[in-house]
N, C-alpha and C positions, 0 to 999 in steps of 0.2 A: 504494500500500500504506500502510495506517495505521501510525503510528509504533510502536504496540505490536506489530504484526505484524512489523515490521522487527526489533525487539528480540528477539522470539521466534525469528525466523530466525537472528539472530546467535548467540543462545544455543545453538541446535541445532547450528550449525556449530562453535562453540567446544567443545561437548561431544564432537562427533565427532572433532575434532582432538586433544583431550585423550585420548580413548580410543585413538587410533591412535599416540600417542606412547609409545615404549618405556620412558621414564622412567629411562634410564641415562646421561643427559648426552651421548649420542652426537650426531653432526652430522645424523643421519637422523631428526630430530624434525620432524613436519609443522608444528608450531606455529612453530618457528624458521624453517623454510623459507618459510612464508606471510608471516611478519613481515618477512623480508628482501625479499621481492618487493614488499610494500606500501611499504617505505621507499624502494626503488629507483623505484617508479612515482610517488611523490610528490616525488622530488627531494631528499629529506633526507639 
């Protein structure tokens, strides 16, 4: 996949996550959930 296509896919995923986030600082935010999984999988 070309770099620009990867960026478009990332943008689409982030927009979908932002749309699914309730925006009320609750722990049920998909952006927070995916960020935590990414940190755990990278060992940070």
